[in-house]
C-alpha positions as CSV (number, residue, x, y, z in Angstrom):
1,M,15.5,8.2,22.3
2,S,16.5,8.3,25.9
3,G,14.9,9.1,29.3
4,G,15.3,5.9,31.3
5,P,12.7,3.1,32.0
6,A,9.6,5.3,31.5
7,A,10.8,6.3,28.0
8,S,11.8,2.8,27.2
9,G,8.4,1.5,28.3
10,G,6.7,4.2,26.2
11,L,8.7,3.1,23.1
12,R,7.8,-0.6,23.7
13,A,4.1,0.3,23.9
14,A,4.4,2.4,20.7
15,L,6.1,-0.5,18.8
16,S,3.4,-2.9,20.1
17,Y,0.8,-0.5,18.8
18,C,2.4,-0.5,15.4
19,V,2.5,-4.2,15.2
20,Q,-1.2,-4.5,16.2
21,Q,-2.3,-1.9,13.7
22,V,-0.5,-3.7,10.9
23,R,-2.0,-7.0,12.1
24,S,-5.5,-5.6,12.3
25,Y,-5.6,-3.6,9.0
26,D,-2.9,-5.0,6.8
27,Y,-2.8,-8.7,7.7
28,H,-1.3,-10.0,4.4
29,N,1.7,-7.7,4.9
30,Y,1.9,-8.4,8.6
31,L,2.7,-12.0,7.8
32,C,5.2,-10.9,5.2
33,L,7.1,-8.8,7.8
34,L,7.4,-11.8,10.1
35,H,9.9,-13.3,7.6
36,L,12.2,-10.2,7.7
37,P,15.4,-10.5,9.7
38,P,14.8,-9.3,13.3
39,S,17.1,-6.3,12.8
40,M,14.7,-5.0,10.1
41,R,11.3,-5.8,11.6
42,R,10.9,-2.8,13.9
43,A,11.4,-0.3,11.1
44,A,9.3,-2.3,8.7
45,F,6.3,-2.5,11.1
46,T,6.7,1.2,11.8
47,F,6.5,2.1,8.1
48,R,3.5,-0.1,7.6
49,A,1.8,1.3,10.6
50,F,2.4,4.8,9.3
51,N,0.8,3.7,6.0
52,V,-2.2,2.2,7.9
53,E,-2.7,5.5,9.8
54,T,-2.7,7.6,6.6
55,A,-4.6,5.1,4.4
56,K,-7.5,5.0,6.8
57,A,-7.6,8.7,7.6
58,M,-10.3,9.4,5.0
59,D,-12.2,6.2,5.7
60,V,-12.9,6.6,9.4
61,V,-14.7,10.0,9.1
62,S,-18.0,11.1,7.7
63,D,-16.7,14.5,6.7
64,P,-13.8,14.4,4.2
65,R,-12.5,17.7,5.5
66,K,-11.7,16.0,8.8
67,G,-9.8,13.3,7.1
68,L,-7.8,15.9,5.2
69,M,-7.0,17.7,8.4
70,R,-5.7,14.4,9.8
71,L,-3.4,13.9,6.8
72,L,-2.2,17.5,7.1
73,W,-1.5,16.9,10.8
74,W,0.7,13.9,9.8
75,K,2.5,16.1,7.3
76,D,3.3,18.4,10.2
77,V,4.3,15.5,12.4
78,I,6.9,14.3,9.9
79,D,8.5,17.8,9.9
80,K,8.6,17.8,13.7
81,I,10.1,14.3,13.8
82,Y,12.9,15.3,11.5
83,A,13.4,18.4,13.6
84,N,13.9,16.1,16.7
85,K,10.6,17.3,18.3
86,L,8.6,14.9,20.4
87,V,5.0,14.0,19.2
88,E,2.8,12.0,21.5
89,H,1.4,9.5,19.2
90,P,2.5,5.8,19.1
91,V,3.4,5.7,15.4
92,A,5.1,9.1,15.7
93,L,7.1,7.8,18.7
94,A,8.1,4.7,16.8
95,L,9.1,6.7,13.7
96,S,11.2,9.0,15.9
97,S,13.0,6.0,17.3
98,V,13.6,4.4,13.9
99,L,14.8,7.7,12.3
100,S,17.1,8.4,15.2
101,E,19.0,5.2,14.4
102,Q,18.7,4.9,10.7
103,K,19.0,7.3,7.8
104,I,15.6,7.2,6.1
105,S,14.8,9.6,3.3
106,K,12.2,12.2,4.4
107,H,11.2,12.3,0.7
108,W,9.5,8.9,0.8
109,L,7.3,9.8,3.8
110,K,6.4,13.1,2.3
111,R,5.7,11.6,-1.1
112,S,3.3,9.0,0.4
113,L,1.5,11.7,2.4
114,E,1.2,14.1,-0.6
115,A,-0.4,11.3,-2.6
116,R,-3.0,10.6,0.1
117,I,-3.7,14.4,0.5
118,N,-4.0,14.9,-3.3
119,D,-6.4,11.9,-3.5
120,G,-8.4,13.2,-0.6
121,N,-8.6,16.6,-2.3
122,R,-9.9,15.1,-5.5
123,D,-13.3,16.4,-6.7
124,E,-15.8,13.6,-6.1
125,Y,-16.6,13.6,-9.9
126,A,-12.9,13.4,-10.9
127,I,-11.5,10.2,-12.4
128,P,-8.0,9.4,-13.5
129,E,-7.5,9.8,-17.2
130,T,-5.0,6.9,-17.7
131,I,-3.6,3.9,-15.9
132,A,-0.4,5.8,-15.6
133,E,-2.0,8.1,-13.0
134,L,-3.0,5.0,-10.9
135,E,0.5,3.6,-11.3
136,R,1.9,6.8,-9.9
137,Y,-0.4,6.8,-7.0
138,S,0.4,3.2,-6.3
139,E,4.1,3.8,-6.3
140,D,3.7,6.8,-4.1
141,T,1.7,4.9,-1.5
142,Q,3.0,1.3,-1.8
143,S,6.5,1.3,-3.3
144,T,7.7,4.0,-0.9
145,I,7.2,1.6,2.0
146,L,9.5,-0.9,0.3
147,Y,12.1,1.8,-0.5
148,M,12.2,2.8,3.2
149,T,12.5,-0.8,4.3
150,L,15.4,-1.4,2.0
151,Q,17.0,1.7,3.4
152,A,16.5,0.6,6.9
153,G,18.2,-2.7,6.1
154,G,21.2,-0.9,4.6
155,I,20.4,-2.4,1.2
156,Q,21.7,0.0,-1.4
157,S,20.8,-1.5,-4.8
158,T,19.3,0.3,-7.8
159,I,18.0,-3.1,-9.0
160,A,16.3,-3.7,-5.7
161,D,14.7,-0.3,-5.9
162,H,13.5,-1.0,-9.4
163,A,11.9,-4.3,-8.2
164,A,10.3,-2.6,-5.3
165,S,8.9,0.0,-7.7
166,H,7.2,-2.6,-9.8
167,I,5.9,-4.6,-6.8
168,G,4.5,-1.5,-5.2
169,K,2.7,-0.5,-8.4
170,A,1.3,-4.0,-8.9
171,S,0.1,-4.1,-5.3
172,G,-1.4,-0.7,-5.3
173,L,-3.3,-1.3,-8.6
174,L,-4.8,-4.6,-7.4
175,L,-5.7,-3.2,-4.0
176,L,-7.6,-0.3,-5.6
177,L,-9.5,-2.9,-7.7
178,K,-10.3,-5.0,-4.7
179,A,-11.6,-1.8,-2.9
180,L,-13.9,-0.7,-5.8
181,P,-17.1,-2.0,-4.1
182,H,-16.2,0.2,-1.1
183,H,-15.7,3.3,-3.3
184,V,-18.7,3.0,-5.7
185,N,-21.2,5.6,-4.6
186,K,-25.0,5.4,-4.5
187,Q,-25.3,6.7,-8.1
188,G,-23.1,3.8,-9.3
189,K,-20.1,6.0,-10.1
190,I,-16.7,4.3,-9.9
191,P,-13.7,6.5,-9.0
192,Y,-10.6,4.3,-9.7
193,I,-11.2,3.0,-13.3
194,P,-9.3,5.3,-15.6
195,A,-11.3,7.1,-18.3
196,S,-9.2,5.6,-21.1
197,V,-10.0,2.1,-19.9
198,A,-13.7,2.9,-19.2
199,E,-14.1,4.3,-22.7
200,E,-12.7,1.2,-24.3
201,C,-15.1,-0.9,-22.3
202,G,-18.2,1.3,-22.8
203,L,-18.4,2.4,-19.2
204,L,-17.7,6.1,-19.7
205,R,-20.7,8.4,-19.6
206,Q,-20.8,12.1,-20.3
207,E,-22.8,14.1,-17.8
208,G,-22.8,17.8,-18.8
209,D,-19.2,19.0,-19.0
210,R,-17.8,16.0,-17.1
211,S,-17.1,12.4,-17.7
212,E,-18.1,9.6,-15.3
213,V,-17.4,5.9,-15.0
214,R,-20.6,4.0,-14.4
215,M,-21.4,0.5,-13.3
216,G,-22.1,-1.9,-16.3
217,D,-21.7,-5.4,-17.5
218,A,-18.3,-4.6,-18.9
219,L,-16.8,-3.7,-15.5
220,P,-15.0,-7.1,-15.3
221,D,-13.3,-6.3,-18.7
222,A,-12.1,-2.9,-17.3
223,V,-10.9,-4.6,-14.1
224,F,-9.0,-7.2,-16.3
225,K,-7.3,-4.4,-18.2
226,V,-6.0,-2.8,-15.0
227,A,-5.1,-6.1,-13.5
228,S,-3.1,-7.0,-16.6
229,V,-0.9,-3.9,-16.1
230,A,-0.3,-5.1,-12.5
231,E,0.6,-8.5,-13.7
232,A,3.2,-7.0,-16.1
233,H,4.8,-5.1,-13.2
234,L,5.0,-8.4,-11.1
235,Q,6.7,-10.1,-14.1
236,K,9.2,-7.3,-14.5
237,A,10.0,-7.4,-10.8
238,R,10.7,-11.1,-11.0
239,E,12.9,-10.8,-14.0
240,L,15.2,-8.7,-11.8
241,A,15.4,-11.4,-9.1
242,S,18.7,-13.0,-10.3
243,S,20.5,-9.7,-10.1
244,L,19.3,-8.7,-6.6
245,P,21.4,-8.8,-3.4
246,A,20.1,-11.9,-1.5
247,Q,19.1,-9.8,1.5
248,A,16.6,-7.8,-0.6
249,A,14.4,-10.8,-1.3
250,P,12.6,-10.8,2.1
251,V,11.8,-7.1,1.7
252,L,10.1,-7.9,-1.6
253,L,7.9,-10.7,-0.2
254,P,4.7,-8.5,-0.7
255,A,4.9,-9.7,-4.3
256,V,3.4,-13.0,-2.9
257,P,0.1,-11.5,-1.6
258,T,-0.1,-9.4,-4.7
259,Q,0.1,-12.5,-6.9
260,V,-2.5,-14.2,-4.6
261,L,-4.9,-11.3,-5.1
262,L,-4.3,-11.4,-8.9
263,D,-5.0,-15.1,-9.0
264,S,-8.1,-14.7,-6.9
265,L,-9.4,-12.0,-9.2
266,R,-8.8,-14.3,-12.2
267,C,-10.6,-17.2,-10.5
268,R,-13.6,-14.9,-9.9
269,E,-13.4,-13.7,-13.6
270,F,-12.4,-10.2,-12.4
271,N,-15.8,-9.7,-10.7
272,V,-14.7,-7.4,-7.8
273,F,-18.2,-7.8,-6.3
274,D,-17.7,-11.5,-5.7
275,S,-17.9,-11.9,-1.9
276,R,-15.3,-14.7,-1.9
277,L,-12.6,-12.1,-2.6
278,S,-13.0,-10.8,0.9
279,K,-12.7,-14.2,2.5
280,G,-9.5,-15.3,4.3
281,V,-6.5,-13.5,2.9
282,H,-7.3,-12.1,-0.6
283,G,-9.7,-14.9,-1.2
284,I,-7.8,-17.9,-0.1
285,S,-7.6,-19.6,3.3
286,P,-5.1,-18.0,5.8
287,L,-3.3,-21.4,6.2
288,W,-2.8,-21.8,2.4
289,Y,-1.6,-18.2,2.2
290,Q,0.9,-18.8,5.0
291,L,2.2,-21.9,3.3
292,K,2.7,-20.0,0.1
293,L,4.5,-17.2,1.9
294,S,6.7,-19.6,3.9
295,W,7.6,-21.5,0.7
296,H,8.7,-18.4,-1.0
297,A,10.6,-17.1,2.1
298,W,12.4,-20.4,2.5
299,R,13.5,-20.3,-1.1
300,N,14.4,-16.6,-0.8
301,K,12.1,-15.9,-3.6
302,Y,9.3,-13.4,-4.2
């Protein structure tokens, strides 16, 4: 991007906006990004801010159609950015700057958006059939951020990509569980517990020609089953640690808040309605969280 002091000032404002968005809406990852090398932070904050913009598109409107329109607008924005067209939005300006300097796959941005759009288009009565569907959604929306950050850092490693895939899946699954109280509707229907798990736990109800997952005493059991899959992904990611290039470890630090959330769920006996889960950072004090994060970063572990 060029254009003298005015353009430079606009870019600085755009990047500042990205940082503030991540700090406000994705605080646990905001603290992770502070441990990245300075050369990678700008891109990482931009990707996370893009994720914030698209993740909250459906949540800040009363009419789902408006949220979908916003997501489709972002899809068009990505095409324009890759066509070197200017879009006057802080995150779009920051993305344009990052993409002008680094080769980032358009596929990852598109894949993330498509997942959000498909989720927004879902019939309100539709539920995922299997955990695999939630894993796919989690990879599309969470792992893709890590893939792009690795690309921005020039880290070309299949093993790092595999670790990022597992961490993103674990993170996405656990965040969906944490958000269940927000998504349960007035009739007590739960959208993000797979039918296969709900059936095992006796939460699946047949309403006419459709199945629904309803609130029940066995909900913690269903949450435990999904959380166990997330834990397995974290374990697989850590098994790859010894084979990773050293510079990849800071990018994979989001494994730490993912573990914190898993531990908090376990401490609350997988009751997602326990109000303590929303305290501090994933249920622990911000200071304790920062100490955990700093300890892992200092050891170059995730």
